[in-house]
SELUMGU-703056 format. One record per residue (C-alpha): x, y, z. Coordinates in steps of 0.001 Angstrom, whole numbers. Each point is the difference from the previous one (the first is absolute). Example, Ala and Ser with C-alpha at 12.3 -4.5 7.8 and 13.67 -1.06 7.14 Angstrom:
! SELUMGU-703056
         X         Y         Z
     12300     -4500      7800
      1370      3440      -660
END
This chain:
! SELUMGU-703056
         X         Y         Z
   -131913    128053     31035
     -2395      1823     -2268
     -1512      2774       737
     -1961      1518     -2899
      -530     -3495     -1998
     -2019     -2677      1044
      -382     -3392     -2701
     -1957      2162     -2545
      1010      3452       175
      -408      2717      2361
     -3443      -388      1866
     -2008      1517      2406
     -2389      2415      1231
      -685      3126     -2307
       869      3511      1411
      2151     -1854      2629
      3524      -988      -257
      1529     -1699     -2517
     -2780       964     -1820
        82      3889       269
       323      2289     -3473
      3730       638      2269
       841     -3720      -631
     -1158       243     -3444
      2075      2555     -1507
      3116     -1120      1878
      -601     -3521     -1628
      -594      1400     -3213
      3346      1759       181
      1794     -2657      1518
     -1174     -2509     -2462
      1195      2636     -2684
      3362       170      1526
       211     -3794       510
      -806       -86     -4166
      2540      2763     -1001
     -2189      2596     -1576
      2019      2266     -1591
     -2588      2851     -1203
     -3199      -423     -2520
      -155     -2708     -1628
      2549     -2110      1120
     -2202     -2212      2379
     -3405      -219       461
     -2752     -1453      2240
     -3338     -1220      -336
     -2739       332      2987
     -3230     -1669      -213
     -2527      -146      3039
     -2892     -1400      1301
     -3186      1813       707
       790      1132      4089
      -125      4083       310
      2939        -7      1960
      1456      -887     -3484
      -261      3117     -1344
      2575      1464      2742
      2514     -3013      -297
       312       569     -3523
       -26      3652      -425
      3281      -461      2483
      1471     -2796     -1777
      -228      2094     -2711
      1207      3108      1634
      3254     -2009      1297
       142     -2028     -3445
       469      3597     -2293
      2117      2055      2443
      2796     -2951      -368
      -347       351     -3803
     -2080     -3273      -794
     -2832       164     -1781
     -3368     -1489       767
     -2760     -1862     -2389
     -2691        79      2032
     -3200     -2970      -643
     -2538       757      2446
     -2031     -2602      1268
      1372     -3251      -913
      1055     -3640      1007
      2602      -335      1511
      1197     -2498     -2601
      -945      2105     -2572
      2445      2664      1392
      2630     -2399       439
      -756      -990     -3597
       305      3733     -1559
      3184       111      1925
      1438     -2166     -2739
     -2308       790     -2484
      1181      3736       237
      3603      -548       408
      -672      1641      3438
      3203       -54      2702
     -2535     -1062      2440
     -3445      -745       900
     -1918      1502      3065
     -3378     -1253      1156
     -1923      1855      2587
     -2380     -2432      1690
      -419     -2177      3626
     -1186     -2703     -2069
     -3045     -1564      1970
       492      1930      3068
     -3002      2559       928
      -221      3557     -1492
      1558      1762      2779
      3779     -1619     -1398
      2280       812     -2554
      3013     -1519     -1122
      3122       830     -2446
      1156     -3481     -2456
      2770       632     -2451
       687     -2740     -2818
      3456       272     -1320
       467       567     -4075
      -896     -3617      -878
     -3250      -110      1788
       904     -1434      3405
      -146       929      3150
      3685      1727      1730
      2609     -1554      1081
       478      -178      3611
      3446      1558      -191
     -1822      2985     -2114
     -2878       661      1657
      2580      -167      3169
      1784      2504     -1717
     -2971      2248      -676
     -1098      -258      3487
      3653       668      1842
      -405      3717     -2584
     -3395       785      1337
      1170      -899      3791
      3244      1213        46
     -1295      3975      -721
     -1346      2186     -2271
      1363      -230     -3903
      1158      3055     -1194
      -985       774     -4371
      2176      2884       511
      1990      -840     -3288
     -3059      -766     -2052
      -404      3950     -1657
     -3635       596     -1626
      1639     -1378     -3432
        10     -3107      1180
     -3171      -350      2295
     -1925     -3678      -764
     -3683       725     -2165
     -3262     -1369       921
     -2133     -1580     -2593
     -3305     -1875       230
      -253     -2761     -2297
     -3006      -294     -1783
      -399     -3278     -1466
      1384     -2523      3033
     -3089     -1479       459
      -328      -991     -3734
      4180     -1148       575
     -1176     -2794      2104
     -3092      -363      -930
      1059     -1569     -3285
      3320     -1832      1714
     -2504     -1302      2290
     -2121     -1908     -2719
      3167      -996     -1732
      1091     -2548      2388
     -3190     -1607      -807
       297       437     -3678
     -3560      2210       182
     -1740     -3487       485
     -3893       533       -92
     -1703      -113      3262
     -3349       708     -2099
     -2824     -2501      1997
      2176       522      3563
     -1539      1803      2593
      1214      1505      2929
       -16      2092      2837
      3666      2523       313
      -293      1415      3845
      3167      2821      -627
        14       744      3878
      -750      3834      -821
      3898      -348      -819
      2201       907     -3190
     -1247     -2666     -2203
     -3734      1772       529
        90      1835     -4022
      2431     -2709     -1779
      -956     -3385      1032
     -3829       136      -833
      1277      1189     -3272
      2206     -3113      -832
     -2117     -2239      1013
     -3262      1506     -2323
      2715       774     -2381
       746     -3600      -900
     -4048     -1322       205
      -198      -822      3686
     -3571      1262       824
      1110      1974      3164
     -2243      1215      3333
      2722      1911      1870
      -359      1291      3864
      3101      2049      1818
         8      2379     -3114
     -1266      3314      2083
      3796      1101      1997
      -720      3061      1825
      3590       397      1536
     -1477     -2002      3126
     -1261     -2983      -695
      2601     -2228     -1114
      -484     -3216       933
     -2693       503      1760
     -2192     -2931       373
      1045      -778     -3259
      2887     -1390     -1875
      2312     -3238       486
      -366       -13      3591
     -3544       290       326
     -1172     -2176     -2359
     -3706      -618      1357
     -1472      3347     -2584
      1405     -2340     -2994
     -1177     -3163      1062
     -4039      1837       538
       249      1595     -3273
       873     -3243     -1745
     -2770     -2517      1332
     -2382      3238      -573
       858       451     -3683
       973     -3748      -713
      3431      1178      -880
      2469     -2567     -1642
      2689       782      2914
       831      3223      2303
      3672      1987      -422
       799      1831      3007
      3086      2692      -317
      1831      1453      3069
       727      3678       173
      2804       185     -2725
     -1016     -3030     -1657
      3366     -1765       245
     -1957     -3045      1833
     -3496     -1707      -793
     -2709     -2355      1401
     -2726     -1694     -1907
     -3222     -1508       698
     -1550     -3008     -2294
     -3397        -2     -1176
     -1793     -1286      3454
      1653      2893      1789
      3129     -2432      1667
      3278      2068       436
      2787     -1358     -2523
      3007      1582      2265
      3272       -15     -1514
      1432     -3265      1284
     -2486     -1635     -2686
       644      2209     -2547
      3976      -657      -344
      -477     -4020       172
     -2808       733     -2814
      2914      2113     -1991
      2551     -2612       940
     -1512     -2936     -1047
     -1050      1369     -3295
      3648      1533      -526
      1233     -3199       739
     -2026     -1957     -2577
       966      2527     -2662
      3489      -200       910
      -197      3609       804
       943      -726      3924
      4132      1772       -20
      1284     -2640      1919
     -2883     -1771       923
      -346      1724      3122
     -1954      2258      1462
       761      2798      3178
     -2604       307      2955
       725      1109      3657
      -215     -1107      3410
     -4110       560        57
      -452     -2234     -3017
     -3133     -2476       865
      2016     -3841       353
     -2300      -493     -2243
      1028      1596     -2916
      3817     -1897      1007
     -1643     -3452       194
     -1493       652     -3403
      2280      1663     -1937
      2477     -2934      1633
     -2265     -2229     -1445
        -4      1138     -3638
      3737       -86       426
       508      4268      -234
      2811       836      2815
      -959      3071      2183
      2612      2551      1561
     -1191      1668      3085
       734      3597      1031
      -491      2425      2786
     -3276      1811      -270
      -607      2940     -2531
       785       -52     -3290
      2735      1901      -548
      1930     -3546      1626
     -1883     -1794     -2408
       721      1937     -3040
      4192      -229      1541
       -93     -3602      -505
     -1608       203     -3265
      2334      2270     -1303
      2808     -2101      1860
     -1124     -3390     -1665
     -1627      1503     -3390
     -3482     -1142       858
     -2602      1099     -1759
     -3359      -981      2522
      -221      1257      4052
     -1977      1342      2306
     -2367       553      3474
     -3235     -1107      1033
      -601      3567       841
      -499       170     -3705
      3570      1196     -1378
       474     -1771     -3095
      3584       549     -1633
      -255     -1244     -4145
      3118       584      -683
        87       273     -3634
     -2157      2614      -425
       307      1804      3578
      2642      1211      2044
     -2318       -52      3568
     -3647     -1152      1038
     -2310      1202     -2620
     -3474      -801       950
     -1625      1141     -3662
      2497     -2292     -1870
      -271     -2826      2701
     -3923       104      -370
       268       479     -3918
      2155     -3190       -75
     -2114     -1870      2281
     -3213       962     -2579
      2442     -1129     -2652
       447     -3662      1302
     -4055      -182      1274
      -929       349     -4103
      3482     -1918     -1082
     -1499     -3295      1966
     -3450      1020       -39
      -582      -363      3515
     -1627      2813      2790
      1981       919      2226
     -1382     -1923      3297
       620     -3600     -2171
      4090      1658      -456
        67       572      3977
      -942     -3616       849
      3001     -1296      -512
      1643       159      3232
     -1457      -710      4081
       802      3079      1852
      1326     -1407      3693
     -2308      2649      2430
      1985      2831       969
      -167      3535      1552
      1138      3383      -222
        25      2692      2466
      1305      3381       630
        84      1835      3467
      1578      3610       221
      3210       198      1567
      1521      2890      1977
      3301     -1324      -645
      2468     -2629     -1873
      2084     -1336      2319
      1468     -3229     -1328
     -2296     -2517       291
      2410     -2755      2283
         6      2771      2619
     -3686       377       284
     -1043     -1362      3288
     -1462     -3290      -777
      -330       229     -3625
      2735     -2266     -1482
     -1211     -2734      2935
     -3314      -262     -1858
      1182      -269     -3117
      2059     -2520       668
     -2161     -2203      2138
     -3325       787     -2978
      2957     -1102     -2316
       528     -2980      1397
     -3288      -995       622
      -991       262     -3710
      2909     -1388     -1004
       765      -754     -4074
     -4167       101      -124
        97      4072       495
      2043      2860       569
       117      3199      1759
      1120      3616     -1056
       824      2963      1854
      1085      3255     -1473
      -107      3524        42
     -1379      2282     -2976
      2488      1443     -2129
     -1931      3325      -761
     -2451        28      3020
       361       274      3876
     -1863     -4076       334
       956     -2797       672
     -1305     -3178     -2173
      -798     -3499      1172
     -1105     -2863     -2418
      -558     -3499      1257
      -381     -2997     -2275
     -1049     -3149      1054
     -1296     -3677     -1621
     -3749      1363      2276
     -1651      3252       532
      -303      -838      4036
      3652       -64        19
       410      3458     -1558
     -2278      1679      2104
      1172     -1827      3309
      3953      2350      -679
     -1614      2212     -1841
     -1506       929      3293
      3152      -627      2071
      2914      1635     -2401
     -2512      2886      -116
      -835       -39      3982
      3673       127       420
       508      3534     -2378
     -2452      1655      1119
      1224       494      3627
      3724       410     -1278
      -847      2123     -2814
     -3093      1162      -535
      -491      3888      -985
END
């Protein structure tokens, strides 16, 4: 059982266990110990962060712990999560650390850790770090002053990632494309607009004025209303909404209609297959993926592999099977030929490149599949007992599954990063979706709601 690490690193409310400076200090020391730092120059960690005010606190504590154990720190400041993953490899670092709570409110924060190869840490390494943090204070007395690590500020980090991202589409010109870009007042607020403007697009920005508190607040990939309205107001070709750490993205077309991760995966999968670039003619999705995508890809002769919800599980399957395209409906899209994690910016660049190559608007490309009606709801919970132990919940789920049969499904799961339970109901009719969502959430509210 894990106490600190969840499905996406360590996460919680800032300045409350486990996101405290005391724990961050110990995580830094444990990380340096596990990666066998032996003094200045022997190992180094890249540290990036999003725009939350608490990021300064966590960054300082992590850095203190790391350098006290003889590991160097390369601080890159506000930077998208995928940029930190890339810089970890580019700078030949021992590991990378991103301080973020992704799409969560500003009160939360978290710590994601990457291996030297830019991928998230394996479970056994996370557990090793956790055991040292929880096992008592880690001593650094053996590190003399001559062996203490050093902390550096990498001034050209943004430029390194900008050139890397643009090179993924061979610096294709986007001249003539007019876009609305919502950066969620998060990690990509400065960097993302530069990338799209350098490639020639006309860019209208929102969510680019972070103040430490407004990350993801009524903006970004989880609140797309502002993007859609701005696209309609400005007559733009499309909208692009990143989340707080820019590892996921949601689009809208020129008419303000949302184009989610499922549709983008389908568009890209068919394009990759057409050009012989889809590894093993297979795409990886999660249990939340719309049945309409499954049906369409099956007709196109494209194989689909299904994992649990969470980009780490998608990536694990892709690595195990040597696949190059996968993702989630929520906008985590993994182009493994270029990135080791979900990358909202690179995903957007490839979608725009595809639009120009095919000479089609996003709305036209998105017509390839008919979505099944579905509804996803989230309820705050006071605890996370096993689903089968929640009074009445397993029974209502079974009843729903029996009623929907092969023409629908239900997924009930706890969030891996928040104290929430999520319910997805999908069916051939919207009435069925509403009916079973109401019944299942009624049971949840009675038994679990905080």
